[in-house]
C-alpha positions in Angstrom: 22.4 67.0 75.2 25.0 67.8 77.0 27.8 65.7 75.0 26.7 68.0 72.1 26.8 70.9 73.9 30.3 70.2 74.8 31.2 69.4 71.4 30.3 72.6 70.2 31.8 74.7 73.0 35.2 72.9 72.4 35.1 73.4 69.0 34.5 76.9 69.3 37.2 77.3 71.7 39.6 75.7 69.1 38.1 78.2 66.2 39.0 80.8 69.1 42.2 79.8 70.1 43.1 79.2 66.0 41.7 82.6 65.3 44.1 84.3 67.7 47.6 85.5 67.5 50.1 83.8 69.7 52.5 85.4 71.4 55.8 84.2 69.9 58.9 83.4 72.3 61.8 85.9 71.5 64.7 84.1 72.0 67.1 87.3 73.1 70.8 85.4 73.3 70.1 85.0 69.1 68.4 88.4 69.0 70.2 91.8 68.3 69.5 95.4 67.2 72.9 96.6 65.7 72.8 100.7 65.5 74.8 102.5 62.9 75.1 106.8 62.9 77.5 108.5 60.3 78.9 112.0 60.3 81.2 114.0 57.8 84.8 111.7 58.6 83.3 108.4 59.5 81.1 105.8 60.6 80.1 104.5 64.2 78.4 101.7 65.0 77.6 99.3 67.9 74.7 97.3 69.7 71.8 98.1 72.2 70.7 94.5 74.4 67.1 93.8 73.6 65.3 93.8 77.2 62.5 92.1 76.2 60.6 91.1 72.6 57.4 89.6 71.8 56.2 88.6 68.2 52.6 87.5 68.1 52.2 84.9 64.9 49.0 83.9 63.3 49.1 81.0 60.4 53.7 81.6 60.4 52.5 85.0 59.7 53.5 88.6 61.7 50.5 90.2 62.7 52.0 92.2 65.7 54.3 92.0 68.2 57.0 94.9 70.1 60.9 95.2 71.8 62.5 97.0 74.5 65.8 98.3 73.6 68.3 98.9 77.2 69.9 102.3 76.4 72.2 102.0 79.7 74.5 99.0 77.9 73.8 100.8 74.6 77.5 99.4 73.2 80.5 100.9 70.8 82.1 98.2 68.2 83.8 100.2 65.5 86.3 101.8 68.4 89.5 99.8 69.3 91.2 102.8 71.9 89.6 101.8 75.2 89.4 105.5 75.9 88.4 106.4 72.9 85.8 104.0 73.4 84.8 104.8 76.8 84.5 108.8 75.8 82.3 108.1 73.1 79.9 105.4 75.1 80.0 107.9 77.8 79.0 110.7 75.4 75.7 108.6 73.5 74.9 108.2 77.1 75.0 112.0 78.3 72.1 114.4 77.6 73.7 115.5 74.5 71.8 112.0 72.6 70.4 109.8 74.4 69.7 110.8 78.4 70.1 107.3 79.7 69.6 108.7 83.0 66.2 109.9 82.6 64.8 107.3 79.8 67.5 103.7 80.2 64.7 102.2 77.4 63.8 103.1 73.9 61.0 100.5 72.7 58.8 99.9 69.2 55.6 98.6 69.0 53.9 96.6 65.9 50.7 98.3 64.7 50.4 97.3 61.4 52.5 93.9 59.7 51.5 93.9 55.7 52.5 90.3 53.8 51.3 88.7 50.9 53.7 85.1 51.0 54.6 85.4 54.6 57.8 86.4 54.2 58.2 90.0 53.1 57.1 92.3 54.8 55.8 96.0 55.5 55.9 96.8 59.0 55.1 99.9 60.7 54.8 100.6 64.6 56.0 103.4 66.8 59.3 104.1 67.6 59.8 106.4 71.4 63.2 106.9 71.9 63.3 109.4 75.2 59.9 109.6 75.7 59.3 110.3 72.4 57.0 108.0 70.5 56.7 108.8 66.2 55.3 106.3 63.6 57.8 104.2 61.5 57.4 102.2 57.9 60.3 99.8 57.3 60.5 96.5 55.0 61.5 93.1 57.1 61.5 89.8 56.3 60.8 86.3 58.0 61.8 82.9 57.4 61.0 79.9 59.8 62.9 76.8 59.6 63.5 74.2 62.3 60.6 75.3 65.0 62.2 79.4 64.8 60.6 82.3 63.4 63.6 84.4 62.5 63.0 88.4 61.4 65.0 91.4 60.0 64.7 94.4 59.1 66.2 97.8 59.1 64.7 100.7 61.1 65.9 103.9 59.5 64.8 107.5 61.8 65.4 110.9 62.0 67.4 111.6 65.4 66.7 115.1 65.5 62.5 114.5 65.9 63.1 112.3 69.1 64.9 115.6 70.5 68.6 114.6 69.8 70.3 117.2 67.8 73.8 117.5 69.0 76.0 118.8 66.0 73.0 118.5 63.4 73.2 120.3 60.4 69.6 120.8 60.2 69.4 123.4 63.6 73.3 124.1 63.6 75.8 126.4 61.2 79.3 126.2 60.3 79.7 122.5 61.7 82.2 121.9 58.6 83.7 118.5 59.3 81.9 118.7 62.9 78.6 117.6 61.4 77.0 114.8 62.5 73.9 113.1 60.3 70.7 112.8 61.5 69.5 109.5 59.9 70.4 106.2 62.3 70.0 103.0 61.2 68.8 99.8 63.4 69.7 96.7 62.1 66.8 94.6 64.1 66.5 90.7 64.4 64.6 88.8 66.2 64.7 85.1 66.5 61.8 83.5 68.0 60.5 79.9 69.2 56.8 79.3 66.8 
């Protein structure tokens, strides 16, 4: 009788483990978030380091996850002049933009990951910047090879919804070529061991 009970409990435990999504370890060195923002006179871009990240994977498919961005150490990569690069980097960290002294981390948390084939996804989740959370949905792709899952996607958000209104044409008139567009893009790549 004890043997049968043990077998039943073992099978039940194995079934439970198979049903529950397992967090996959994200390799921060291989993963990245690239930002891009444009103004009338051109485009700037750089990187935001990933502080923490996790992907929930079940049956080789993404079911959830999240990542935290280190806003204190964001970089500007399109400028080569040290003074210009430093000025823009510091301005982005100021209260005109991301207020990194008060809000040193931005986060994205997946609430839904829909796929029909395991490679093309519609990801929905909550993006939090400057303590303000907004729902975001975007297309993403995932591929598994050599024990690694690589998930990529582009998050596009309206910065004014996160109280970043500096030189926004939606809030200020007569900016002419000083206007900065509201749309910001985040190209996200997460590489996880599965």
